[in-house]
C-alpha positions in Angstrom: 5.3 16.8 41.0 7.0 16.5 44.4 6.2 13.8 46.9 3.9 16.2 48.7 0.4 14.7 48.6 -3.2 15.9 48.9 -3.2 15.7 52.7 -0.4 18.3 53.0 -1.6 20.6 50.2 -5.4 20.4 50.5 -7.7 18.9 47.9 -8.2 22.0 45.8 -4.6 23.1 45.7 -3.5 19.5 44.9 -5.8 19.3 41.9 -4.5 22.6 40.6 -0.9 21.2 40.9 -2.0 18.1 39.1 -3.3 20.0 36.2 -0.1 22.0 35.9 1.9 19.0 35.1 -0.4 17.5 32.4 0.9 17.5 28.9 -0.2 20.3 26.6 -0.3 18.0 23.5 -3.0 15.6 24.7 -5.1 16.1 21.6 -2.3 15.4 19.1 -1.0 12.5 21.2 -4.4 10.8 21.3 -5.0 11.1 17.6 -7.1 13.7 15.8 -9.5 11.1 14.4 -10.8 10.1 17.8 -14.1 11.6 19.1 -14.0 10.7 22.8 -10.4 9.7 23.4 -8.8 13.2 23.7 -11.1 14.3 26.6 -10.9 10.8 28.2 -7.1 11.0 28.0 -7.1 14.3 29.9 -9.3 12.8 32.6 -7.1 9.6 32.9 -3.9 11.6 33.0 -5.3 13.9 35.7 -6.4 10.9 37.8 -3.1 9.2 37.2 -1.2 12.2 38.5 -3.5 12.3 41.5 -2.7 8.6 42.2 1.1 9.2 41.9 0.8 11.8 44.7 -0.8 9.2 46.9 1.6 6.5 45.8 4.7 8.6 46.7 3.1 9.3 50.1 2.3 5.6 50.7 -1.4 6.1 51.7 -3.0 4.1 54.5 -4.2 0.7 53.5 -7.8 -0.2 54.3 -9.7 -3.5 53.6 -13.0 -4.3 52.1 -14.0 -8.0 52.2 -11.5 -10.6 53.2 -8.4 -9.4 51.4 -9.5 -6.9 48.8 -7.5 -3.8 49.3 -8.9 -0.3 48.9 -7.1 2.9 49.6 -8.0 6.6 49.9 -6.5 7.0 46.5 -9.1 4.7 44.9 -12.0 6.8 46.2 -10.2 10.1 45.4 -9.5 9.0 41.8 -13.0 7.8 41.3 -14.4 11.1 42.7 -12.3 13.1 40.3 -13.2 11.0 37.3 -16.9 11.1 38.1 -16.8 14.9 38.4 -15.2 15.2 35.0 -17.6 12.8 33.3 -20.6 14.6 34.8 -19.2 18.0 33.7 -18.5 16.9 30.1 -21.2 14.3 29.5 -24.0 14.9 32.0 -26.4 12.5 30.4 -24.1 9.5 30.5 -24.5 6.6 32.9 -21.5 5.5 35.1 -20.5 2.3 36.8 -17.4 2.6 39.0 -15.5 0.0 40.9 -15.6 2.0 44.2 -19.4 2.4 44.2 -20.2 5.2 41.7 -23.6 4.4 40.1 -25.5 6.6 37.7 -28.0 4.5 35.8 -30.8 6.2 33.9 -31.0 3.7 31.0 -29.3 6.0 28.6 -27.4 4.9 25.5 -23.9 5.7 26.9 -22.5 4.0 29.9 -19.0 4.4 31.4 -17.1 1.6 33.2 -14.5 3.1 35.5 -11.7 1.5 37.4 -10.0 4.4 39.1 -7.1 2.3 40.2 -6.7 -1.1 38.6 -3.9 -3.0 40.5 -4.9 -1.8 44.0 -2.9 -4.5 45.8 0.3 -3.5 43.9 -0.4 0.2 44.6 -0.9 -0.4 48.3 2.3 -2.3 48.6 4.4 0.1 46.6 4.7 -2.1 43.6 4.6 0.2 40.6 2.1 -1.7 38.3 -1.3 -0.1 38.2 -3.4 2.1 36.0 -6.5 4.1 35.4 -9.1 2.4 33.2 -11.9 4.2 31.4 -14.2 2.3 29.1 -17.3 3.8 27.3 -20.1 1.7 25.9 -22.8 2.8 23.5 -26.0 0.7 23.6 -24.1 -2.1 25.2 -21.2 -2.1 22.7 -17.7 -1.0 23.6 -17.2 2.4 22.0 -14.1 4.1 23.4 -11.3 3.2 25.8 -8.3 4.7 27.7 -5.8 3.0 30.0 -3.2 5.2 31.6 -0.1 3.8 33.5 1.2 6.8 35.4 4.4 5.1 36.5 5.6 4.8 32.9 3.6 7.7 31.5 2.0 5.3 29.0 -1.5 6.0 27.7 -3.3 3.3 25.6 -6.4 4.3 23.8 -8.9 3.1 21.1 -12.2 3.9 19.6 -14.3 1.3 17.7 -13.2 1.2 14.0 -10.4 3.7 14.5 -7.5 1.6 15.7 -5.4 1.6 18.9 -2.6 3.8 20.0 0.1 4.0 22.7 1.0 7.7 23.4 -0.4 8.5 20.0 1.5 5.9 18.0 -0.4 3.0 16.4 0.0 -0.4 18.2 -0.7 -3.9 16.9 -0.7 -7.3 18.4 2.3 -9.7 18.0 2.9 -12.1 15.2 3.8 -15.1 17.3 1.9 -18.1 15.8 2.5 -20.9 18.3 1.6 -21.2 22.0 5.0 -22.9 22.7 6.7 -19.7 21.6 4.3 -17.3 23.3 4.6 -15.2 26.5 1.1 -15.1 28.1 -0.4 -13.5 31.2 -3.0 -14.3 33.7 -4.3 -13.1 37.1 -5.7 -14.4 40.4 -8.4 -13.0 42.6 -7.5 -11.2 45.8 -10.3 -13.0 47.7 -11.9 -16.5 47.6 -8.8 -17.8 45.9 -9.6 -21.3 47.1 -12.7 -21.3 44.8 -10.8 -20.2 41.7 -9.6 -22.9 39.3 -6.9 -20.9 37.7 -3.9 -22.6 39.4 -4.6 -25.6 37.1 -4.6 -23.4 34.0 -1.5 -21.6 35.2 0.3 -24.9 35.7 -0.7 -26.4 32.3 0.0 -23.2 30.3 3.3 -22.7 32.0 4.4 -26.1 30.6 3.0 -25.4 27.1 4.1 -21.8 26.5 7.3 -19.9 26.7 6.2 -18.5 30.1 3.2 -17.1 32.1 3.3 -13.7 33.8 1.1 -12.5 36.7 1.5 -8.7 37.0 -1.6 -7.9 39.1 -3.5 -5.6 36.7 -5.9 -7.2 34.2 -6.3 -3.9 32.4 -2.5 -3.5 31.9 -2.3 -7.2 30.8 -4.8 -6.5 28.1 -2.9 -3.4 27.0 0.2 -5.7 26.9 -1.6 -8.0 24.5 -2.6 -5.1 22.3 0.9 -3.7 22.1 2.6 -7.1 21.5 4.3 -7.4 24.9 2.2 -10.4 25.7 0.8 -12.8 23.1 -2.2 -13.8 25.2 -4.0 -13.3 28.5 -6.8 -15.0 30.4 -8.5 -14.6 33.7 -11.6 -15.7 35.5 -14.3 -13.7 37.2 -13.4 -10.2 36.2 -15.7 -7.2 36.3 -16.8 -5.0 33.4 -14.7 -2.1 34.8 -11.6 -4.4 34.7 -12.1 -5.2 31.0 -14.3 -2.7 29.2 -11.4 -0.5 28.1 -8.7 -3.2 27.6 -10.8 -5.5 25.5 -11.6 -2.8 23.0 -7.9 -1.8 22.8 -7.0 -5.4 22.0 -9.6 -5.7 19.4 -8.7 -2.4 17.7 -5.0 -3.5 17.8 -6.0 -6.6 15.7 -6.3 -9.1 18.5 -9.1 -11.5 19.3 -11.1 -11.6 22.6 -13.7 -14.2 23.6 -14.9 -16.0 26.6 -12.9 -19.0 27.9 -15.3 -21.1 25.9 -14.7 -19.2 22.7 -18.0 -17.4 22.6 -18.4 -13.7 21.9 -18.2 -11.6 25.0 -20.9 -9.4 26.3 -19.7 -6.4 28.2 -20.6 -7.8 31.5 -19.2 -11.3 30.9 -16.6 -12.3 33.5 -14.2 -14.9 32.0 -11.8 -13.5 29.4 -9.4 -14.8 26.8 -7.5 -12.2 24.8 -4.8 -13.1 22.2 -3.0 -11.9 19.1 -5.5 -14.1 17.2 -2.9 -16.5 16.0 -2.7 -18.6 19.1 -6.4 -18.2 20.1 -7.6 -21.6 18.8 -4.7 -23.4 20.4 -5.3 -21.8 23.8 -9.0 -22.7 23.5 -8.1 -26.3 22.8 -5.9 -26.3 25.9 -8.6 -24.9 28.0 -11.0 -27.5 26.8 -8.6 -30.2 27.7 -8.1 -28.7 31.2 -11.8 -28.4 31.8 -12.3 -32.0 30.8 -9.4 -33.1 33.0 -7.5 -34.7 30.2 -3.7 -34.7 29.9 -3.1 -32.8 33.1 0.5 -32.9 34.2 0.8 -33.6 37.9 2.4 -31.0 40.1 5.9 -32.0 41.2 6.2 -33.4 44.7 8.0 -30.8 46.9 9.3 -33.6 49.2 11.1 -35.3 46.2 12.5 -31.9 45.1 14.1 -31.3 48.6 15.9 -34.6 48.3 
């Protein structure tokens, strides 16, 4: 598509243009053994194409809370996704980051992040995605993450494996934390109350490196595809993780809480790894929480000398 966005074309015309650029091989790309993923993939790609129109046009930044960015694109993407879910699965419940709420107590519930990586998006940094997670009776059932800047679609269904653009993906085989590349994230607000700087510092010294990309969903996808060997973050929401956690698990990885306990879908602290370094990372977290063996931060005054 061109850089012309929905403001210039009008909403209806823009959606028609979005649909015209969607791949015609979505079903084969997603995998014929999946039940929900093919249709979810269509929705995620359509929302991703919509986001790219806004991204090229550099939409106006707005704020919610202290420093939590929200854009017109967030709301437009969620509106599109909600319309598609209601059309295809009218009895399903929906929880969306931007306020969508349909809760009837049914067996199926969607966790939707229409734009994970909002701060990146708003500043023109091309690391963001659409995240769609579907739960059945409180258990993660199906998942799709779509990165429109790289045209990468990660997907999984419980018991059926994980794929990237239709090809099977698996977690890495790195067996030691010292040789691992891991990822983490920091909140966009109330950062002074978040303890992660201590974990970041300690894990930087004990791993091959720590990355902070700004999208928890894509970080989880990176663990699933072996690009990262582990990922942790505090105080996430279900729409941040519902899709990514299932994709990691179906790619052969391990996901627990920071304390090693099994994660409920609404739990907020997440550790995802290739499984091989999981116990080692949990030991490190235990030591950090206990305040043992903490390496002091270097004195910047001494560094300047």
